[in-house]
KEKE-3310 file (N, C-alpha, C; in steps of 0.2 Angstrom, whole numbers, plus 5000, padded with zeros to 4 digits):
npx = (5257:5265:5272:5277:5273:5275:5281:5280:5272:5274:5268:5254:5246:5229:5224:5238:5246:5247:5251:5255:5247:5250:5243:5244:5247:5233:5226:5231:5227:5214:5213:5217:5208:5196:5201:5202:5188:5182:5189:5182:5169:5170:5174:5162:5153:5157:5157:5143:5139:5144:5135:5137:5138:5128:5135:5148:5143:5141:5152:5159:5152:5153:5167:5165:5158:5167:5177:5170:5168:5181:5184:5176:5181:5194:5189:5184:5194:5202:5192:5193:5206:5205:5195:5204:5213:5204:5199:5211:5214:5203:5206:5217:5212:5204:5213:5220:5212:5205:5194:5179:5171:5159:5159:5165:5157:5146:5152:5155:5141:5135:5142:5140:5126:5128:5133:5124:5114:5119:5121:5107:5102:5111:5106:5093:5094:5100:5089:5079:5085:5085:5071:5069:5076:5075:5072:5077:5072:5083:5091:5098:5100:5092)
npy = (5304:5313:5325:5338:5356:5366:5374:5373:5387:5393:5407:5406:5408:5409:5397:5391:5376:5365:5353:5336:5323:5306:5297:5287:5274:5269:5272:5263:5252:5252:5252:5238:5232:5235:5229:5215:5213:5215:5204:5193:5195:5192:5180:5173:5176:5167:5155:5156:5155:5142:5134:5130:5121:5124:5125:5129:5141:5147:5150:5158:5168:5172:5176:5187:5195:5196:5202:5214:5219:5222:5231:5242:5245:5248:5261:5267:5269:5278:5289:5293:5298:5309:5317:5319:5328:5339:5343:5347:5357:5366:5368:5375:5387:5390:5393:5404:5414:5414:5414:5422:5438:5436:5421:5418:5423:5415:5403:5405:5408:5396:5388:5394:5390:5378:5375:5380:5371:5359:5362:5365:5351:5344:5350:5346:5333:5332:5336:5325:5315:5320:5319:5305:5299:5289:5290:5279:5270:5274:5282:5281:5285:5281)
npz = (3821:3809:3807:3816:3817:3825:3839:3857:3864:3853:3843:3832:3817:3809:3800:3799:3799:3811:3813:3804:3801:3800:3787:3779:3782:3787:3776:3767:3773:3773:3759:3757:3763:3755:3743:3747:3750:3737:3731:3739:3736:3722:3722:3729:3718:3708:3714:3716:3703:3699:3705:3719:3735:3749:3761:3756:3750:3762:3770:3760:3761:3775:3774:3766:3775:3786:3778:3776:3788:3793:3784:3788:3800:3797:3790:3800:3808:3799:3799:3812:3813:3803:3811:3822:3816:3814:3825:3832:3823:3827:3841:3839:3834:3843:3853:3848:3848:3861:3874:3876:3884:3886:3885:3896:3907:3905:3909:3922:3927:3925:3935:3946:3946:3947:3960:3968:3965:3970:3984:3988:3985:3995:4007:4006:4007:4020:4027:4024:4030:4044:4045:4046:4056:4070:4088:4099:4115:4127:4123:4110:4094:4077)
capx = (5258:5270:5276:5274:5277:5276:5284:5275:5273:5274:5262:5252:5241:5224:5226:5243:5246:5251:5254:5253:5246:5253:5237:5247:5245:5227:5223:5233:5223:5207:5214:5218:5200:5192:5204:5200:5181:5182:5191:5177:5163:5171:5173:5155:5151:5161:5153:5135:5139:5146:5131:5141:5135:5126:5141:5153:5141:5141:5159:5160:5148:5155:5172:5164:5156:5173:5180:5166:5170:5188:5184:5172:5186:5199:5186:5181:5200:5203:5188:5196:5211:5203:5192:5209:5215:5199:5200:5218:5213:5198:5209:5222:5208:5201:5220:5222:5205:5204:5187:5175:5169:5151:5159:5169:5152:5142:5154:5154:5135:5135:5147:5136:5120:5129:5135:5118:5110:5122:5120:5100:5102:5114:5101:5087:5097:5101:5082:5076:5090:5084:5065:5068:5079:5072:5075:5075:5073:5090:5094:5101:5096:5094)
capy = (5310:5313:5330:5344:5360:5372:5372:5375:5394:5398:5410:5404:5412:5407:5393:5388:5369:5364:5346:5333:5316:5300:5293:5282:5267:5269:5272:5257:5247:5253:5249:5231:5229:5235:5224:5209:5213:5213:5196:5188:5196:5188:5171:5172:5177:5162:5150:5155:5154:5136:5131:5125:5118:5128:5125:5133:5147:5150:5150:5163:5175:5173:5179:5193:5198:5197:5208:5221:5222:5224:5239:5246:5246:5254:5267:5271:5272:5284:5294:5295:5302:5315:5320:5322:5335:5344:5344:5350:5364:5369:5368:5380:5392:5392:5396:5410:5419:5414:5414:5429:5439:5430:5413:5418:5424:5410:5397:5408:5407:5389:5386:5396:5386:5371:5375:5380:5365:5355:5364:5362:5344:5343:5352:5340:5325:5333:5336:5319:5311:5320:5317:5298:5298:5289:5288:5273:5271:5273:5289:5280:5287:5276)
capz = (3820:3804:3807:3820:3813:3828:3846:3863:3865:3847:3840:3825:3813:3805:3793:3800:3800:3816:3814:3800:3802:3794:3787:3775:3784:3787:3769:3766:3777:3768:3751:3757:3766:3749:3739:3750:3750:3730:3730:3741:3732:3716:3725:3730:3712:3705:3717:3714:3695:3697:3709:3725:3741:3754:3766:3753:3749:3769:3771:3756:3765:3781:3772:3763:3781:3789:3775:3777:3794:3792:3779:3792:3806:3793:3788:3806:3810:3796:3801:3818:3811:3801:3816:3826:3813:3814:3832:3833:3820:3831:3846:3837:3833:3850:3857:3846:3849:3867:3879:3875:3890:3887:3887:3902:3910:3905:3913:3928:3929:3926:3940:3952:3947:3949:3965:3971:3965:3976:3990:3988:3986:4002:4011:4005:4009:4026:4030:4023:4035:4050:4047:4046:4061:4075:4094:4103:4122:4129:4119:4104:4086:4071)
cpx = (5265:5274:5273:5278:5278:5278:5280:5278:5272:5268:5261:5248:5235:5226:5234:5242:5250:5253:5251:5252:5248:5247:5239:5244:5237:5223:5225:5229:5215:5207:5213:5212:5196:5195:5201:5191:5179:5182:5185:5171:5164:5171:5165:5152:5151:5157:5145:5134:5139:5141:5134:5136:5132:5132:5146:5150:5141:5147:5161:5158:5151:5162:5171:5162:5162:5177:5177:5167:5177:5188:5181:5176:5191:5195:5185:5189:5203:5199:5191:5201:5210:5201:5198:5212:5210:5199:5206:5217:5208:5202:5213:5218:5205:5208:5220:5217:5205:5196:5185:5173:5162:5153:5162:5162:5147:5144:5154:5146:5133:5138:5142:5129:5122:5130:5128:5113:5113:5121:5112:5099:5105:5109:5094:5089:5097:5093:5078:5080:5086:5076:5064:5073:5074:5075:5072:5076:5081:5094:5097:5097:5098:5090)
cpy = (5311:5318:5335:5350:5367:5370:5374:5382:5397:5401:5408:5408:5407:5403:5390:5380:5366:5358:5342:5326:5312:5296:5287:5274:5265:5268:5266:5251:5247:5250:5241:5229:5229:5229:5216:5208:5211:5206:5192:5189:5191:5180:5170:5171:5169:5155:5150:5154:5145:5130:5126:5124:5124:5130:5129:5140:5152:5153:5156:5169:5177:5177:5186:5197:5200:5204:5215:5224:5225:5231:5244:5249:5250:5260:5271:5274:5279:5290:5298:5300:5308:5320:5324:5328:5340:5347:5349:5357:5368:5371:5375:5387:5396:5397:5402:5415:5420:5415:5422:5430:5436:5424:5413:5419:5418:5404:5400:5407:5401:5387:5389:5391:5380:5370:5376:5375:5359:5357:5363:5355:5341:5344:5347:5334:5325:5332:5329:5314:5313:5318:5308:5294:5296:5288:5284:5274:5269:5278:5287:5283:5283:5280)
cpz = (3815:3805:3812:3819:3818:3836:3851:3864:3859:3845:3833:3823:3811:3799:3794:3802:3806:3816:3808:3802:3798:3793:3782:3776:3784:3780:3766:3767:3774:3762:3752:3759:3758:3743:3741:3749:3743:3729:3732:3737:3724:3717:3725:3723:3708:3708:3715:3707:3695:3702:3715:3730:3746:3758:3762:3752:3757:3771:3766:3759:3770:3779:3769:3770:3785:3785:3775:3784:3796:3788:3784:3798:3803:3792:3794:3808:3806:3797:3806:3817:3809:3805:3820:3823:3814:3821:3835:3830:3825:3837:3846:3837:3839:3856:3855:3847:3857:3869:3877:3882:3891:3888:3894:3908:3911:3909:3920:3931:3930:3933:3946:3952:3950:3957:3971:3971:3971:3982:3992:3990:3992:4006:4012:4008:4018:4030:4030:4029:4042:4051:4048:4052:4067:4082:4097:4111:4123:4126:4113:4097:4081:4066)
residu = (VAL:GLN:GLN:VAL:ASN:VAL:VAL:ARG:GLY:GLN:GLN:VAL:ALA:VAL:GLY:ASP:VAL:LEU:ALA:THR:LEU:ASP:THR:GLY:GLU:LEU:GLU:LEU:THR:VAL:ARG:GLN:ALA:GLU:ASP:ALA:LEU:ARG:ILE:GLN:GLU:LEU:THR:LEU:GLN:GLN:LEU:LEU:ASN:SER:GLN:PRO:SER:SER:ALA:THR:LEU:ALA:THR:ALA:GLN:ALA:ASP:ILE:ASP:ALA:ALA:GLU:ALA:ASN:LEU:ALA:VAL:ALA:GLU:ALA:ASN:LEU:ALA:SER:ALA:GLU:ALA:SER:VAL:LEU:GLN:ALA:GLU:ALA:GLN:LYS:ALA:LEU:LEU:GLN:VAL:GLY:PRO:THR:ARG:GLY:GLN:ILE:ALA:ALA:ALA:GLU:ALA:GLN:LEU:ALA:SER:ALA:VAL:SER:GLN:GLN:ARG:THR:ALA:GLN:LEU:THR:TYR:ASN:ARG:THR:LEU:GLU:CYS:HIS:ARG:VAL:THR:VAL:PRO:GLY:GLY:GLU:SER:ARG)
# end
């Protein structure tokens, strides 16, 4: 997080920027990975043009694969940072509007359904246990 533009409890309006993420380092990592990929591609091309050994080509390809993997990680990190911004904006919008009566009613209905399902499962479990209980001579239950 590069900058936080609000304080806890502060009212905000739609469109207000809550925080700014510092993506400079992630963008630099992506650029570096892209540069490394280009270098490895050029190296591979030079090796292909000079008809190198298969071992040299395999090494160059492994370097390209590693550079592509690094690029993918950097892009994933950048996408994650961007997703965090979108999530923060969505959370802000939700906080501004608050839950609707319909959302509360739906959540209460889901809770009641979950409680009912739990009770039914417990009852079924207890009945199953009771059906499989065996009394042996001497009064012990198993």
